[in-house]
Each structure stands twice: as C-alpha cells, then as structure tokens.
mmCIF file of the N, C-alpha and C atoms, coordinates in Angstrom:
data_MODEL
# 
_entry.id   MODEL 
# 
loop_
_atom_site.group_PDB 
_atom_site.id 
_atom_site.type_symbol 
_atom_site.label_atom_id 
_atom_site.label_alt_id 
_atom_site.label_comp_id 
_atom_site.label_asym_id 
_atom_site.label_entity_id 
_atom_site.label_seq_id 
_atom_site.pdbx_PDB_ins_code 
_atom_site.Cartn_x 
_atom_site.Cartn_y 
_atom_site.Cartn_z 
_atom_site.occupancy 
_atom_site.B_iso_or_equiv 
_atom_site.pdbx_formal_charge 
_atom_site.auth_seq_id 
_atom_site.auth_comp_id 
_atom_site.auth_asym_id 
_atom_site.auth_atom_id 
_atom_site.pdbx_PDB_model_num 
ATOM 1   N N  . LYS A 1 1  ? 229.284 226.966 30.191 1.00 0.00 ? 1  LYS A N  1 
ATOM 2   C CA . LYS A 1 1  ? 228.525 225.751 30.432 1.00 0.00 ? 1  LYS A CA 1 
ATOM 3   C C  . LYS A 1 1  ? 228.884 225.158 31.800 1.00 0.00 ? 1  LYS A C  1 
ATOM 4   N N  . HIS A 1 2  ? 230.145 225.148 32.106 1.00 0.00 ? 2  HIS A N  1 
ATOM 5   C CA . HIS A 1 2  ? 230.581 224.647 33.413 1.00 0.00 ? 2  HIS A CA 1 
ATOM 6   C C  . HIS A 1 2  ? 230.014 225.527 34.528 1.00 0.00 ? 2  HIS A C  1 
ATOM 7   N N  . TYR A 1 3  ? 230.008 226.835 34.294 1.00 0.00 ? 3  TYR A N  1 
ATOM 8   C CA . TYR A 1 3  ? 229.485 227.770 35.302 1.00 0.00 ? 3  TYR A CA 1 
ATOM 9   C C  . TYR A 1 3  ? 228.007 227.501 35.581 1.00 0.00 ? 3  TYR A C  1 
ATOM 10  N N  . LEU A 1 4  ? 227.238 227.285 34.541 1.00 0.00 ? 4  LEU A N  1 
ATOM 11  C CA . LEU A 1 4  ? 225.804 227.050 34.726 1.00 0.00 ? 4  LEU A CA 1 
ATOM 12  C C  . LEU A 1 4  ? 225.549 225.754 35.487 1.00 0.00 ? 4  LEU A C  1 
ATOM 13  N N  . HIS A 1 5  ? 226.341 224.735 35.197 1.00 0.00 ? 5  HIS A N  1 
ATOM 14  C CA . HIS A 1 5  ? 226.193 223.461 35.909 1.00 0.00 ? 5  HIS A CA 1 
ATOM 15  C C  . HIS A 1 5  ? 226.521 223.637 37.387 1.00 0.00 ? 5  HIS A C  1 
ATOM 16  N N  . LEU A 1 6  ? 227.611 224.332 37.660 1.00 0.00 ? 6  LEU A N  1 
ATOM 17  C CA . LEU A 1 6  ? 228.021 224.584 39.043 1.00 0.00 ? 6  LEU A CA 1 
ATOM 18  C C  . LEU A 1 6  ? 226.984 225.435 39.765 1.00 0.00 ? 6  LEU A C  1 
ATOM 19  N N  . ARG A 1 7  ? 226.471 226.445 39.075 1.00 0.00 ? 7  ARG A N  1 
ATOM 20  C CA . ARG A 1 7  ? 225.464 227.324 39.669 1.00 0.00 ? 7  ARG A CA 1 
ATOM 21  C C  . ARG A 1 7  ? 224.194 226.550 40.003 1.00 0.00 ? 7  ARG A C  1 
ATOM 22  N N  . ALA A 1 8  ? 223.798 225.643 39.128 1.00 0.00 ? 8  ALA A N  1 
ATOM 23  C CA . ALA A 1 8  ? 222.609 224.834 39.382 1.00 0.00 ? 8  ALA A CA 1 
ATOM 24  C C  . ALA A 1 8  ? 222.792 223.978 40.630 1.00 0.00 ? 8  ALA A C  1 
ATOM 25  N N  . LYS A 1 9  ? 223.988 223.417 40.807 1.00 0.00 ? 9  LYS A N  1 
ATOM 26  C CA . LYS A 1 9  ? 224.257 222.623 42.009 1.00 0.00 ? 9  LYS A CA 1 
ATOM 27  C C  . LYS A 1 9  ? 224.185 223.482 43.262 1.00 0.00 ? 9  LYS A C  1 
ATOM 28  N N  . VAL A 1 10 ? 224.777 224.671 43.192 1.00 0.00 ? 10 VAL A N  1 
ATOM 29  C CA . VAL A 1 10 ? 224.781 225.568 44.349 1.00 0.00 ? 10 VAL A CA 1 
ATOM 30  C C  . VAL A 1 10 ? 223.360 225.987 44.704 1.00 0.00 ? 10 VAL A C  1 
ATOM 31  N N  . VAL A 1 11 ? 222.570 226.318 43.710 1.00 0.00 ? 11 VAL A N  1 
ATOM 32  C CA . VAL A 1 11 ? 221.185 226.723 43.946 1.00 0.00 ? 11 VAL A CA 1 
ATOM 33  C C  . VAL A 1 11 ? 220.396 225.572 44.564 1.00 0.00 ? 11 VAL A C  1 
ATOM 34  N N  . PHE A 1 12 ? 220.649 224.351 44.096 1.00 0.00 ? 12 PHE A N  1 
ATOM 35  C CA . PHE A 1 12 ? 219.968 223.179 44.650 1.00 0.00 ? 12 PHE A CA 1 
ATOM 36  C C  . PHE A 1 12 ? 220.301 223.001 46.125 1.00 0.00 ? 12 PHE A C  1 
ATOM 37  N N  . VAL A 1 13 ? 221.587 223.108 46.461 1.00 0.00 ? 13 VAL A N  1 
ATOM 38  C CA . VAL A 1 13 ? 222.010 222.947 47.851 1.00 0.00 ? 13 VAL A CA 1 
ATOM 39  C C  . VAL A 1 13 ? 221.415 224.053 48.715 1.00 0.00 ? 13 VAL A C  1 
ATOM 40  N N  . GLN A 1 14 ? 221.440 225.279 48.220 1.00 0.00 ? 14 GLN A N  1 
ATOM 41  C CA . GLN A 1 14 ? 220.875 226.398 48.982 1.00 0.00 ? 14 GLN A CA 1 
ATOM 42  C C  . GLN A 1 14 ? 219.380 226.194 49.221 1.00 0.00 ? 14 GLN A C  1 
ATOM 43  N N  . ARG A 1 15 ? 218.692 225.730 48.202 1.00 0.00 ? 15 ARG A N  1 
ATOM 44  C CA . ARG A 1 15 ? 217.248 225.517 48.327 1.00 0.00 ? 15 ARG A CA 1 
ATOM 45  C C  . ARG A 1 15 ? 216.944 224.453 49.374 1.00 0.00 ? 15 ARG A C  1 
ATOM 46  N N  . ARG A 1 16 ? 217.702 223.358 49.351 1.00 0.00 ? 16 ARG A N  1 
ATOM 47  C CA . ARG A 1 16 ? 217.505 222.303 50.344 1.00 0.00 ? 16 ARG A CA 1 
ATOM 48  C C  . ARG A 1 16 ? 217.809 222.805 51.749 1.00 0.00 ? 16 ARG A C  1 
ATOM 49  N N  . TYR A 1 17 ? 218.901 223.565 51.888 1.00 0.00 ? 17 TYR A N  1 
ATOM 50  C CA . TYR A 1 17 ? 219.288 224.076 53.202 1.00 0.00 ? 17 TYR A CA 1 
ATOM 51  C C  . TYR A 1 17 ? 218.234 225.030 53.750 1.00 0.00 ? 17 TYR A C  1 
ATOM 52  N N  . ARG A 1 18 ? 217.760 225.917 52.903 1.00 0.00 ? 18 ARG A N  1 
ATOM 53  C CA . ARG A 1 18 ? 216.749 226.879 53.356 1.00 0.00 ? 18 ARG A CA 1 
ATOM 54  C C  . ARG A 1 18 ? 215.442 226.183 53.705 1.00 0.00 ? 18 ARG A C  1 
ATOM 55  N N  . ALA A 1 19 ? 215.074 225.159 52.949 1.00 0.00 ? 19 ALA A N  1 
ATOM 56  C CA . ALA A 1 19 ? 213.857 224.407 53.266 1.00 0.00 ? 19 ALA A CA 1 
ATOM 57  C C  . ALA A 1 19 ? 214.004 223.691 54.603 1.00 0.00 ? 19 ALA A C  1 
ATOM 58  N N  . LEU A 1 20 ? 215.171 223.106 54.843 1.00 0.00 ? 20 LEU A N  1 
ATOM 59  C CA . LEU A 1 20 ? 215.417 222.418 56.109 1.00 0.00 ? 20 LEU A CA 1 
ATOM 60  C C  . LEU A 1 20 ? 215.374 223.399 57.275 1.00 0.00 ? 20 LEU A C  1 
ATOM 61  N N  . THR A 1 21 ? 215.991 224.555 57.098 1.00 0.00 ? 21 THR A N  1 
ATOM 62  C CA . THR A 1 21 ? 215.989 225.578 58.145 1.00 0.00 ? 21 THR A CA 1 
ATOM 63  C C  . THR A 1 21 ? 214.565 226.055 58.437 1.00 0.00 ? 21 THR A C  1 
ATOM 64  N N  . ALA A 1 22 ? 213.782 226.262 57.390 1.00 0.00 ? 22 ALA A N  1 
ATOM 65  C CA . ALA A 1 22 ? 212.400 226.699 57.580 1.00 0.00 ? 22 ALA A CA 1 
ATOM 66  C C  . ALA A 1 22 ? 211.580 225.625 58.290 1.00 0.00 ? 22 ALA A C  1 
ATOM 67  N N  . ALA A 1 23 ? 211.803 224.367 57.936 1.00 0.00 ? 23 ALA A N  1 
ATOM 68  C CA . ALA A 1 23 ? 211.067 223.278 58.582 1.00 0.00 ? 23 ALA A CA 1 
ATOM 69  C C  . ALA A 1 23 ? 211.426 223.191 60.058 1.00 0.00 ? 23 ALA A C  1 
ATOM 70  N N  . ARG A 1 24 ? 212.703 223.345 60.379 1.00 0.00 ? 24 ARG A N  1 
ATOM 71  C CA . ARG A 1 24 ? 213.113 223.321 61.787 1.00 0.00 ? 24 ARG A CA 1 
ATOM 72  C C  . ARG A 1 24 ? 212.483 224.474 62.555 1.00 0.00 ? 24 ARG A C  1 
ATOM 73  N N  . THR A 1 25 ? 212.460 225.654 61.933 1.00 0.00 ? 25 THR A N  1 
ATOM 74  C CA . THR A 1 25 ? 211.860 226.814 62.588 1.00 0.00 ? 25 THR A CA 1 
ATOM 75  C C  . THR A 1 25 ? 210.378 226.570 62.853 1.00 0.00 ? 25 THR A C  1 
ATOM 76  N N  . GLN A 1 26 ? 209.673 226.028 61.866 1.00 0.00 ? 26 GLN A N  1 
ATOM 77  C CA . GLN A 1 26 ? 208.250 225.747 62.047 1.00 0.00 ? 26 GLN A CA 1 
ATOM 78  C C  . GLN A 1 26 ? 208.023 224.708 63.138 1.00 0.00 ? 26 GLN A C  1 
ATOM 79  N N  . ALA A 1 27 ? 208.894 223.714 63.213 1.00 0.00 ? 27 ALA A N  1 
ATOM 80  C CA . ALA A 1 27 ? 208.761 222.695 64.256 1.00 0.00 ? 27 ALA A CA 1 
ATOM 81  C C  . ALA A 1 27 ? 208.968 223.312 65.633 1.00 0.00 ? 27 ALA A C  1 
ATOM 82  N N  . LEU A 1 28 ? 209.956 224.188 65.752 1.00 0.00 ? 28 LEU A N  1 
ATOM 83  C CA . LEU A 1 28 ? 210.200 224.851 67.032 1.00 0.00 ? 28 LEU A CA 1 
ATOM 84  C C  . LEU A 1 28 ? 209.024 225.725 67.433 1.00 0.00 ? 28 LEU A C  1 
ATOM 85  N N  . ILE A 1 29 ? 208.455 226.432 66.464 1.00 0.00 ? 29 ILE A N  1 
ATOM 86  C CA . ILE A 1 29 ? 207.298 227.284 66.748 1.00 0.00 ? 29 ILE A CA 1 
ATOM 87  C C  . ILE A 1 29 ? 206.124 226.429 67.220 1.00 0.00 ? 29 ILE A C  1 
ATOM 88  N N  . CYS A 1 30 ? 205.933 225.282 66.588 1.00 0.00 ? 30 CYS A N  1 
ATOM 89  C CA . CYS A 1 30 ? 204.835 224.384 66.972 1.00 0.00 ? 30 CYS A CA 1 
ATOM 90  C C  . CYS A 1 30 ? 205.020 223.874 68.394 1.00 0.00 ? 30 CYS A C  1 
ATOM 91  N N  . VAL A 1 31 ? 206.228 223.434 68.725 1.00 0.00 ? 31 VAL A N  1 
ATOM 92  C CA . VAL A 1 31 ? 206.504 222.926 70.069 1.00 0.00 ? 31 VAL A CA 1 
ATOM 93  C C  . VAL A 1 31 ? 206.336 224.035 71.095 1.00 0.00 ? 31 VAL A C  1 
ATOM 94  N N  . GLN A 1 32 ? 206.862 225.212 70.775 1.00 0.00 ? 32 GLN A N  1 
ATOM 95  C CA . GLN A 1 32 ? 206.799 226.332 71.711 1.00 0.00 ? 32 GLN A CA 1 
ATOM 96  C C  . GLN A 1 32 ? 205.353 226.754 71.958 1.00 0.00 ? 32 GLN A C  1 
ATOM 97  N N  . SER A 1 33 ? 204.553 226.827 70.901 1.00 0.00 ? 33 SER A N  1 
ATOM 98  C CA . SER A 1 33 ? 203.168 227.257 71.077 1.00 0.00 ? 33 SER A CA 1 
ATOM 99  C C  . SER A 1 33 ? 202.369 226.231 71.872 1.00 0.00 ? 33 SER A C  1 
ATOM 100 N N  . SER A 1 34 ? 202.627 224.952 71.642 1.00 0.00 ? 34 SER A N  1 
ATOM 101 C CA . SER A 1 34 ? 201.881 223.946 72.404 1.00 0.00 ? 34 SER A CA 1 
ATOM 102 C C  . SER A 1 34 ? 202.278 223.956 73.872 1.00 0.00 ? 34 SER A C  1 
ATOM 103 N N  . SER A 1 35 ? 203.562 224.176 74.149 1.00 0.00 ? 35 SER A N  1 
ATOM 104 C CA . SER A 1 35 ? 203.982 224.219 75.556 1.00 0.00 ? 35 SER A CA 1 
ATOM 105 C C  . SER A 1 35 ? 203.440 225.467 76.247 1.00 0.00 ? 35 SER A C  1 
ATOM 106 N N  . ARG A 1 36 ? 203.417 226.576 75.534 1.00 0.00 ? 36 ARG A N  1 
ATOM 107 C CA . ARG A 1 36 ? 202.840 227.790 76.127 1.00 0.00 ? 36 ARG A CA 1 
ATOM 108 C C  . ARG A 1 36 ? 201.353 227.621 76.377 1.00 0.00 ? 36 ARG A C  1 
ATOM 109 N N  . GLY A 1 37 ? 200.654 226.986 75.432 1.00 0.00 ? 37 GLY A N  1 
ATOM 110 C CA . GLY A 1 37 ? 199.228 226.738 75.613 1.00 0.00 ? 37 GLY A CA 1 
ATOM 111 C C  . GLY A 1 37 ? 198.957 225.845 76.808 1.00 0.00 ? 37 GLY A C  1 
ATOM 112 N N  . LEU A 1 38 ? 199.786 224.817 76.972 1.00 0.00 ? 38 LEU A N  1 
ATOM 113 C CA . LEU A 1 38 ? 199.643 223.926 78.124 1.00 0.00 ? 38 LEU A CA 1 
ATOM 114 C C  . LEU A 1 38 ? 199.847 224.693 79.424 1.00 0.00 ? 38 LEU A C  1 
ATOM 115 N N  . LYS A 1 39 ? 200.842 225.554 79.449 1.00 0.00 ? 39 LYS A N  1 
ATOM 116 C CA . LYS A 1 39 ? 201.126 226.350 80.647 1.00 0.00 ? 39 LYS A CA 1 
ATOM 117 C C  . LYS A 1 39 ? 199.936 227.248 80.991 1.00 0.00 ? 39 LYS A C  1 
ATOM 118 N N  . VAL A 1 40 ? 199.377 227.888 79.986 1.00 0.00 ? 40 VAL A N  1 
ATOM 119 C CA . VAL A 1 40 ? 198.242 228.786 80.212 1.00 0.00 ? 40 VAL A CA 1 
ATOM 120 C C  . VAL A 1 40 ? 197.021 227.996 80.685 1.00 0.00 ? 40 VAL A C  1 
ATOM 121 N N  . ARG A 1 41 ? 196.781 226.823 80.084 1.00 0.00 ? 41 ARG A N  1 
ATOM 122 C CA . ARG A 1 41 ? 195.630 226.014 80.506 1.00 0.00 ? 41 ARG A CA 1 
ATOM 123 C C  . ARG A 1 41 ? 195.775 225.571 81.955 1.00 0.00 ? 41 ARG A C  1 
ATOM 124 N N  . ARG A 1 42 ? 196.983 225.197 82.351 1.00 0.00 ? 42 ARG A N  1 
ATOM 125 C CA . ARG A 1 42 ? 197.212 224.824 83.752 1.00 0.00 ? 42 ARG A CA 1 
ATOM 126 C C  . ARG A 1 42 ? 196.973 226.012 84.680 1.00 0.00 ? 42 ARG A C  1 
ATOM 127 N N  . GLU A 1 43 ? 197.459 227.176 84.275 1.00 0.00 ? 43 GLU A N  1 
ATOM 128 C CA . GLU A 1 43 ? 197.281 228.371 85.103 1.00 0.00 ? 43 GLU A CA 1 
ATOM 129 C C  . GLU A 1 43 ? 195.803 228.710 85.252 1.00 0.00 ? 43 GLU A C  1 
ATOM 130 N N  . ILE A 1 44 ? 195.057 228.619 84.170 1.00 0.00 ? 44 ILE A N  1 
ATOM 131 C CA . ILE A 1 44 ? 193.622 228.898 84.221 1.00 0.00 ? 44 ILE A CA 1 
ATOM 132 C C  . ILE A 1 44 ? 192.922 227.884 85.123 1.00 0.00 ? 44 ILE A C  1 
ATOM 133 N N  . GLN A 1 45 ? 193.335 226.619 85.032 1.00 0.00 ? 45 GLN A N  1 
ATOM 134 C CA . GLN A 1 45 ? 192.726 225.588 85.875 1.00 0.00 ? 45 GLN A CA 1 
ATOM 135 C C  . GLN A 1 45 ? 193.009 225.854 87.351 1.00 0.00 ? 45 GLN A C  1 
ATOM 136 N N  . HIS A 1 46 ? 194.229 226.248 87.678 1.00 0.00 ? 46 HIS A N  1 
ATOM 137 C CA . HIS A 1 46 ? 194.558 226.567 89.068 1.00 0.00 ? 46 HIS A CA 1 
ATOM 138 C C  . HIS A 1 46 ? 193.738 227.751 89.577 1.00 0.00 ? 46 HIS A C  1 
ATOM 139 N N  . ARG A 1 47 ? 193.599 228.772 88.746 1.00 0.00 ? 47 ARG A N  1 
ATOM 140 C CA . ARG A 1 47 ? 192.804 229.938 89.153 1.00 0.00 ? 47 ARG A CA 1 
ATOM 141 C C  . ARG A 1 47 ? 191.336 229.561 89.324 1.00 0.00 ? 47 ARG A C  1 
ATOM 142 N N  . HIS A 1 48 ? 190.856 228.669 88.457 1.00 0.00 ? 48 HIS A N  1 
ATOM 143 C CA . HIS A 1 48 ? 189.462 228.245 88.543 1.00 0.00 ? 48 HIS A CA 1 
ATOM 144 C C  . HIS A 1 48 ? 189.219 227.454 89.836 1.00 0.00 ? 48 HIS A C  1 
ATOM 145 N N  . LEU A 1 49 ? 190.167 226.595 90.176 1.00 0.00 ? 49 LEU A N  1 
ATOM 146 C CA . LEU A 1 49 ? 190.018 225.810 91.405 1.00 0.00 ? 49 LEU A CA 1 
ATOM 147 C C  . LEU A 1 49 ? 190.161 226.679 92.650 1.00 0.00 ? 49 LEU A C  1 
ATOM 148 N N  . ALA A 1 50 ? 190.962 227.741 92.558 1.00 0.00 ? 50 ALA A N  1 
ATOM 149 C CA . ALA A 1 50 ? 191.171 228.613 93.715 1.00 0.00 ? 50 ALA A CA 1 
ATOM 150 C C  . ALA A 1 50 ? 189.957 229.507 93.969 1.00 0.00 ? 50 ALA A C  1 
ATOM 151 N N  . ALA A 1 51 ? 189.170 229.761 92.946 1.00 0.00 ? 51 ALA A N  1 
ATOM 152 C CA . ALA A 1 51 ? 188.031 230.673 93.098 1.00 0.00 ? 51 ALA A CA 1 
ATOM 153 C C  . ALA A 1 51 ? 186.872 230.019 93.821 1.00 0.00 ? 51 ALA A C  1 
# 
C-alpha cells in the first residue's frame, strides 16, 4: 500500500515535469519559426526591392 502511494506521487511528478518540458519545447519551436519567417520575409523584401 505504501509502495502504490509513493508510486502514484512519482508518476504525478513525472507527468508534470514531462508536460512542462513539452510546453517549453513547443514555445521554443514557435519563437524559432516566427523569427525564421521574419528573416525570410525581410530577405524576400530586399530581393524584391533590388530587382
């Protein structure tokens, strides 16, 4: 009984940690993709003005 209680706590902590890690990863991907998109749009605009 003690083991099951302890295991439930450990699983809860692991689940929260993994969810937090996944959320951080998704946030980084979102920031990175938006910055890359901005860079590409600027590059396209410069090429368009140069033509």
